N, C-alpha and C positions, 0 to 999 in steps of 0.2 A: 504493500500500500504506500509506503514511504517513497519507494522508487517511482511509482506511478505519479505521486504528487510532485516530486521533483521534475519529472519529465514534462508535466503539464505547465509548471511554472517557468521552465527554461525558455520556451518560445515567447511567453509574455514579457519576460525580462529582456529578451533580445529585441522585441518590438519597441519597448520603452527606451532602450538604449539607442536604437536607430532614430526614434523620434527626437530624443534629446540631442543626438548628434546633428540631425537636420536643423533643429532649432538653433543650435550654436552656429552652424554655417550661415543660416539666414541672418542671424544677428551680426555676424562679422561682415557679410557682404552688403547688407542694406545701406550703410553710410557711403560706401564706395559707389554703389549703384545709383543712389540719389545724387551724389556729386557728379558722376559721369552724365547722368540724365540732364541735370540743370546746366552744367558747364559745357557739355559737348553735343549731346543729342538734341536738346531744345533749340539751340541756334541753327543746327543743321536742318531741323524740321521747318524753320522759318524761311529757309532759302527758296523752296519751291513756290510757296505763295507769293514771295517777293518778286520772283522771276516772272510770274504770271499776272502782274499788275502794272498799270501805268497811272498817270494822273487822273484818268476817267474811270478806272475800274479794271475788270478782267481783260487781259490782252496777251497774245502770244507774240507780240511785236519784237520782244527782246530775242527770242529764239529765231524769228524770221531774219533779223539783222545778223545774228551770229552765224547762221548757216547759209545766208544768201550773199553776204558781202565777201569778196575774195580775200580781203585782208585778214579776216579771222580764220579762214580756211588755211591760209599760208602760215599763220601763227600756230595753229593746231598741228600742222604738218611739221613745222620746224621744231616744235616742242617734242613731238613724238620721235623725230629723228635724233635729236640730241640725247634724249632719254635712252633710246635704243643703243646709240653708240656708247653712252656711258656704261650701260650694262655689259656690252660686248668687251670694251677695253678693261673694265673692272675684272671681268673673267680672265682675259688674256694676261693681265698683270697679277691678279690675285691667286689664280689656281697654282701656278708654279711656286709662288711665295708660300702659300699654305702647305703645299707638298714638301717644300724644303724645311719649313718649320716643324712639320710633323715628324720628320726624320732626324731632328736634332736630339741631343741628349737632354736629360731632364733640366739641368741647370741652364743651358743655352736656350732651351725652348721657353723657359720662363722669361728670359731676357728679351727674346724675340717677340713674345706675346705682349710684354709691357711696351715695347717699341711700337707695336701696332695700335695698342689701346691708348697710348700716351696722348696723341693728338685730340682725343675726346675730352681731355682735361682743359683744352684751350678753346675759347669762344670761336664759333664758326665765323663770326665777323672778323676777328683778328686773323684767323687762318686765311680767309679770303683776301683780306688786304695785303697779306704777306705775298700773295701771288702777283699783285700789282707791282711789287718791288722786284720780283724775280722775272716777270714777263715784259716789263717796260722796255722801251727802246734803249734806255741806258741801264737796264737791269742786268742781273748776273748772267742770265742765259745768253742774251745778245752779246754782252762783253766777252764771255767765254768763247762763243762761236767766232767772233771777230778776231780774237787773239789767236785762235787755232787756225784761222784762215779758211774756215768752212764756208763763211758768207762774206760778201764784200760790203754789205750795208745792213743795218739793223732790220730784223724782221718785225712785221706788225702782228704781234701776238695778242696784245690787249684789245678789247672791244671787238673781238671777232668770235666766230663760232668755235675756233680752235682754242682760244683762251678760256671760254666758258667750259668747253669739254675737259680741258686739263684740270680746271678747278673742281668740277663736279666729280670726276673720277677720283681725284685725291681725297675728297670728302666722303664719298659713298663707297669706295672700294672696301673699307674695313667691314661694312655690313655684309659683304660677300666672303671676305677672308676668314672671319672668326667662325661662322657656322661651318664653313668647309674644313677648317682646322679641327673643329670638334668631331666632325664625321671621319676625317682621315685618321685622327688619333685613335678612333675606335676600331679601325680595320687591322686585322692581324697581318703583320708583315710576312708571316710564313707562307701565306697563300701564293705570293709571287714566287717565292723560292720553290714551292711545290709545283707551280706551273712550269717553271724553267727546268725542274728535274724531269718533267714529262715531255720535254722537247721544245717548249715554247722559247722564243727569243725574249730578251728583256722588254722590247717594245710590245710584243704580243702579250706578254704577261701583264704589262701595264694596261694596254688598251682593251683587252678582252676579259681580264679578271679584276683588276684594281679599279679602273675608271668607271665601269658600270655601277659599282657600289656607291659612287659619289654623285651619280647623275641626278637622283631626286633632290639632293641638296643644291646642286648646280642650278637646276631648273627653278627651284623655289627662291633661291637668293637672287638669281637674275631678274625674276619678276619683281622681287622686293626692291632691288636697285632701280629698275625701270619705273616703278610707281613713285619712289622717292624722287627720282630725277624729273618725272613728269610734273611734280608739284613744287620743285625747288625754286626758291625766290632770291635769297641773299646773293648767292654766287652769280647767277645770270645778271642781276641788277648791277653788281659792282664790276665784274669782269667784262660784262657786255656793254656797260656804259650807255645803255639806252639804244644801242644799235642792234643788239641781238634781241629780237622780240620773241618772248615766250609767254605762255598763258599766264603764269603768276605775275610777271611784270606788267602785262596788259591789264590784268585784274587790279593790281595796285594803282595803276594810272586812272582806271575808271572810278575807283573809290576815292582817291585823294585829290585828283585833278579835275575830272570832268564836272561833277560826279554823275554817274549813271548807274543807280543802284539796281535797276531791273536787269540791265545787261550784265552787270557784275555778278548778280545772283544767278543768271542763266549760265554764265561761264563756270561759276562754282558748282552748279548742279552737274554740268557736263564733266568737270574734273572729277567730282565725287563718283558719278556713274561710271566714268572710264576706269577709275581706280578700282571700283568694286568689280567691274567686268574683268579687268586684268587679273585681279586676285582670284576670281572664280576660275578663269582659264588656267592660271597657274596651279590651282589646287587640283583641277581635273588632270592636267598633264602630269603633275607629281604623282597622283594616284596610279596613273598608267605606267609610270616608270618604276614603281616600287614592286 
């Protein structure tokens, strides 16, 4: 009888414990959820109504101007191109670097990781302005190239797409390097040795055995860098000098200079929708590669 009583009380205690645990989780999450809703979700919810109104009431004129005027189509295309190139060059520079760091000893690996993370301790504004010193006509890059005899006159690197691309790659590449490094550090190095012992060349062992295990991280981080580049403002505004038009800089001009709140809201809705769509595509692609 005692055994039966204990057996019947055990599930009841388990349910009470689960309810208590759920209550604690709700209590912890509620403040953060309320703060997120008021500070982030509520302003975003106001974008759509703002983009569908003008001085007289409901109107889709902002979207009509956005998609009918060639200047905005050019800006969207230029933004997507620079964001795509940023993701591509971040991968080309970041993958070998992450691979090299993952193969270092424990002590030097810590040093290398600190070197990658260290720029995050400096303001983006300061890091961006430092590139104006490096890329100017009398900057370090041009002076070095002139002294080496590579060029005969200073290159125009500032206020060009190339200057913006260099700055965005420098700022966003760590978002690709660090997740890749975490993935690579978890891959057993012996699988490459096993593949080579079965007759594979070092390249085949890397390309057919090692690289496929990093593909999901490569895909997801490239989409992340693309989305971040699509909405980047500070670097295009400073290194572009107003000559490189991207959606965030146009958006800032519409808010601070014109102002045209309906069109600015329409651009924000397009940016938000595009980021969400890109994130969804990235998630689907990542699932297929796993």
